[in-house]
C-alpha positions in Angstrom: -61.5 30.4 77.3 -64.1 32.2 75.6 -65.0 31.9 72.0 -62.9 34.8 70.7 -59.9 33.4 72.4 -60.3 30.1 70.7 -60.8 31.7 67.0 -57.5 33.8 67.7 -55.5 30.7 68.9 -56.8 28.9 65.7 -55.8 31.7 63.5 -52.3 32.0 65.0 -52.1 28.3 64.6 -52.9 28.3 61.1 -50.6 31.1 60.1 -47.9 29.4 62.2 -48.3 26.3 59.8 -48.6 28.5 56.8 -45.2 30.0 57.6 -43.5 26.7 58.3 -45.0 25.5 54.6 -43.2 28.8 53.0 -40.0 28.1 55.1 -40.2 24.3 53.7 -40.9 25.7 50.1 -38.0 28.2 50.2 -35.8 25.4 51.6 -36.7 23.0 48.7 -36.3 25.6 46.2 -33.0 26.4 47.7 -31.8 22.7 47.6 -32.9 22.4 43.8 -31.2 25.4 42.9 -27.9 24.0 44.6 -27.9 20.8 43.2 -28.4 22.5 39.7 -25.3 24.6 40.4 -23.4 21.4 41.5 -24.6 19.7 38.5 -23.5 22.6 36.0 -20.0 23.0 37.9 -19.5 19.1 37.7 -20.3 19.0 34.0 -17.8 22.1 33.4 -15.4 20.1 35.2 -15.8 17.0 33.6 -15.6 19.0 30.1 -12.3 20.8 31.0 -10.9 17.6 31.9 -11.9 15.8 28.8 -11.0 18.6 26.7 -7.5 18.7 28.6 -7.1 14.7 27.8 -8.1 15.2 24.1 -5.4 17.8 23.6 -2.9 15.9 25.5 -3.8 12.7 23.6 -3.6 14.6 20.1 -0.1 16.2 21.0 1.1 12.9 22.1 -0.1 11.2 19.1 0.9 14.1 16.5 4.6 13.4 18.5 4.6 9.7 18.0 3.4 10.2 14.2 6.1 12.7 13.5 8.8 10.6 15.2 7.1 7.2 13.1 7.6 9.4 10.1 11.2 10.4 10.5 12.0 6.7 11.5 10.3 5.5 8.4 12.3 8.1 6.4 15.5 6.9 8.1 14.6 3.3 7.0 14.5 4.6 3.2 18.0 5.9 3.9 19.1 2.5 5.4 17.8 0.7 2.1 20.6 2.6 0.1 23.0 0.3 1.5 21.5 -2.7 -0.4 21.0 -0.6 -3.4 24.7 -0.1 -3.7 25.2 -4.0 -3.1 22.8 -4.6 -5.9 24.6 -2.3 -8.2 27.9 -3.8 -7.2 27.2 -7.4 -7.9 26.9 -9.1 -11.2 23.4 -10.7 -10.7 20.6 -10.1 -8.4 19.2 -13.1 -6.8 17.0 -11.8 -4.0 13.4 -11.2 -5.0 12.3 -9.8 -1.5 13.3 -9.7 2.0 11.9 -8.3 5.1 14.3 -7.0 7.6 13.0 -5.8 11.2 15.5 -2.7 12.5 15.4 -2.4 16.1 18.6 -0.5 17.2 18.4 2.9 18.4 14.8 3.5 17.8 13.8 5.0 21.0 11.2 3.6 23.6 8.0 2.0 21.9 9.7 2.2 18.5 9.8 -0.4 15.6 11.0 -0.4 12.1 10.3 -2.8 9.4 12.2 -2.7 6.1 10.9 -4.7 2.9 12.6 -4.4 -0.6 11.2 -6.3 -3.6 13.1 -6.3 -6.9 10.8 -4.8 -9.3 12.6 -6.7 -12.3 10.8 -9.8 -10.8 7.5 -8.5 -12.2 6.0 -8.0 -15.9 6.5 -4.4 -16.9 2.7 -3.7 -18.1 4.1 -0.4 -20.1 6.5 -3.0 -22.3 3.4 -4.2 -24.5 3.8 -0.8 -26.6 7.0 0.5 -28.0 8.0 3.8 -26.6 10.1 5.0 -29.4 7.2 4.7 -32.0 4.0 3.7 -29.9 3.4 0.5 -31.9 2.4 -3.0 -30.5 5.2 -5.1 -28.9 3.8 -8.4 -30.2 5.9 -10.5 -28.1 5.7 -8.7 -24.7 1.5 -8.6 -25.3 1.6 -12.2 -26.1 3.4 -12.7 -22.5 1.1 -10.4 -20.8 -1.9 -12.4 -22.4 -0.2 -15.9 -21.3 0.2 -14.1 -17.6 -3.4 -13.7 -17.5 -4.4 -16.9 -18.8 -2.1 -18.7 -16.2 -3.8 -16.4 -13.3 -7.2 -17.4 -15.0 -8.2 -13.8 -16.4 -9.7 -13.3 -19.5 -6.7 -12.6 -22.0 -8.7 -10.1 -23.8 -8.0 -7.8 -20.9 -4.6 -7.4 -22.2 -5.9 -5.7 -25.5 -7.9 -3.3 -23.5 -5.0 -2.4 -21.7 -2.8 -1.9 -25.1 -5.5 0.4 -26.2 -5.5 2.4 -23.1 -1.6 3.0 -23.7 -1.0 3.1 -27.5 -1.5 6.7 -29.1 -4.0 5.9 -31.5 -7.9 5.8 -31.2 -8.2 2.5 -33.1 -10.1 -0.1 -31.0 -8.6 -3.5 -30.8 -12.4 -4.6 -29.5 -15.5 -2.9 -29.1 -15.3 -0.1 -27.1 -11.6 -0.6 -25.8 -10.7 3.0 -26.8 -13.4 4.6 -24.8 -11.8 6.9 -22.4 -8.3 5.5 -23.2 -5.4 7.6 -21.6 -3.3 6.8 -24.9 0.0 7.0 -23.0 1.9 5.0 -20.5 0.8 3.9 -17.0 2.5 5.8 -14.3 1.3 3.7 -11.5 -0.5 0.0 -11.3 -3.2 1.6 -9.9 -4.5 2.9 -13.2 -5.5 -0.3 -14.2 -8.6 0.0 -12.1 -9.7 2.6 -14.6 -9.7 -0.1 -17.5 -12.5 -2.2 -18.8 -12.0 -5.8 -17.7 -10.0 -5.0 -14.7 -12.1 -5.0 -11.2 -11.1 -5.3 -8.0 -10.7 -9.3 -8.3 -8.8 -9.2 -11.4 -6.4 -6.2 -10.0 -6.0 -8.0 -6.7 -4.8 -11.4 -8.6 -2.5 -9.9 -11.1 -0.9 -6.9 -8.9 1.6 -9.4 -7.2 3.3 -9.8 -10.8 3.3 -6.5 -12.6 4.9 -3.1 -12.3 5.2 -0.1 -14.6 8.9 0.6 -13.5 12.4 -0.6 -14.5 13.7 -1.3 -18.0 11.2 -3.8 -19.2 13.5 -6.7 -18.4 12.8 -9.6 -16.3 15.1 -11.0 -13.8 15.4 -14.8 -14.3 16.9 -15.1 -11.2 14.0 -13.3 -9.0 10.9 -13.6 -11.3 7.7 -15.6 -9.7 6.5 -18.6 -11.1 3.4 -17.0 -13.1 5.9 -14.6 -14.6 8.6 -17.3 -15.5 5.7 -19.2 -17.1 4.7 -15.9 -19.3 8.3 -15.7 -20.8 7.2 -17.8 -23.9 4.5 -19.6 -25.2 5.9 -22.8 -24.8 7.2 -22.7 -21.4 4.8 -24.8 -19.0 4.6 -24.5 -15.5 6.8 -27.5 -15.0 9.6 -25.8 -17.1 9.0 -22.7 -14.8 9.6 -24.9 -11.8 13.0 -26.1 -13.1 14.0 -22.7 -13.8 13.3 -21.8 -10.2 15.0 -25.0 -8.8 18.1 -24.2 -10.8 18.6 -20.8 -9.8 18.2 -21.8 -6.0 21.4 -23.8 -6.3 23.1 -21.8 -9.0 22.0 -18.3 -9.6 22.3 -17.0 -13.3 25.3 -15.2 -13.9 24.3 -14.4 -17.7 20.9 -15.0 -19.7 22.9 -17.6 -21.7 22.8 -19.9 -18.9 19.4 -20.4 -18.8 20.1 -23.1 -21.5 21.5 -25.1 -18.9 18.1 -25.8 -17.4 16.9 -29.2 -18.6 14.3 -28.5 -21.2 15.2 -24.9 -22.0 18.1 -25.6 -24.3 16.1 -24.3 -27.3 13.6 -21.9 -25.6 16.2 -20.3 -24.0 18.1 -19.4 -26.8 15.0 -17.6 -27.8 14.5 -15.6 -24.7 17.7 -13.9 -25.1 18.3 -10.8 -27.2 17.7 -10.6 -30.8 17.4 -8.2 -33.6 13.5 -8.7 -34.0 12.4 -8.3 -30.3 15.5 -6.7 -28.8 16.3 -8.2 -25.2 13.8 -9.8 -22.9 15.5 -11.2 -19.7 18.0 -10.1 -17.2 20.2 -11.4 -14.6 20.1 -8.2 -12.3 17.7 -5.7 -11.0 17.5 -2.0 -12.0 14.6 -1.0 -9.8 14.0 -1.7 -6.1 10.8 -1.1 -4.4 11.1 -0.3 -0.8 8.5 -0.1 1.8 9.3 1.0 5.6 6.7 0.8 8.3 7.5 2.7 11.4 5.7 2.4 14.7 5.9 4.7 17.7 3.5 3.8 20.6 0.8 2.4 18.5 1.1 5.2 15.8 2.4 3.9 12.7 3.7 5.7 9.5 4.7 3.7 6.1 6.5 5.0 3.1 6.8 3.1 0.0 9.1 4.1 -2.8 10.7 2.7 -6.0 14.4 3.7 -6.7 16.9 2.5 -9.6 20.3 1.5 -8.4 21.5 5.3 -9.0 18.9 5.9 -6.4 16.6 8.3 -8.7 13.5 8.1 -7.1 10.4 7.0 -9.4 7.7 6.7 -7.0 7.2 8.1 -3.2 4.1 7.6 -1.1 3.9 8.1 2.7 0.7 6.9 4.6 
């Protein structure tokens, strides 16, 4: 083989190697493009599946929420049977009860019904007379004593009085600043009043209301409220009232004098020309809370109604 043939062979060999290299590069590019296309397709499929899942879940949650809302509203209707019983009876001796309702609610559904006597609480609006806007000294004294029993500064009652009364004359420095000068629509408004922070509100909220006829039901009032009825009622006397009604519910306000130690104080708690009436033995307003759950989706309705079924408050969450 001459020199020319050898050179030609090397050239051909180099050309073959070059072509092989180009083919490998083309195959590598095609593989990369293919992998990119597969990745894009997988991402699209995953996103589509996720959107379907989200849409399906959202639809299911919405459906469960609607069912829970209807069940909670049904619970409010069921409660009217109890209200009819309260209206029919001479006295109300149940402060609160919780009743689980489980019949005919459907799979995965539950209903919890809670009812409370609003007259077991002190009506904070009662410290101002509705007719003339003047201060109700007796009610204010009770509110101060309630605060004192709960280890709250009694002066907070004066800030509340200035918030409610129609005049602009402060009882304490700055107590009229930003005052509403009318009655509270909700106990939540107390958070706007100076001296009522989160801690104070949490301590007083179980024992106060803004609904009802301003009378405290001695059959259902809780211990702090009973203590607040009169400046001379001690915790021991309040416990005696609770023990007495446990075995013999009060069928008239006059029976409170039958409690040991309440012979004189009991007379002072009854209706008078000076102060009017302060205690009762029956409820006029009921707080109803219905909590419905359907497949872990919960709806809650809270209302306050009187014994004629008039609604004063309604909140759904």
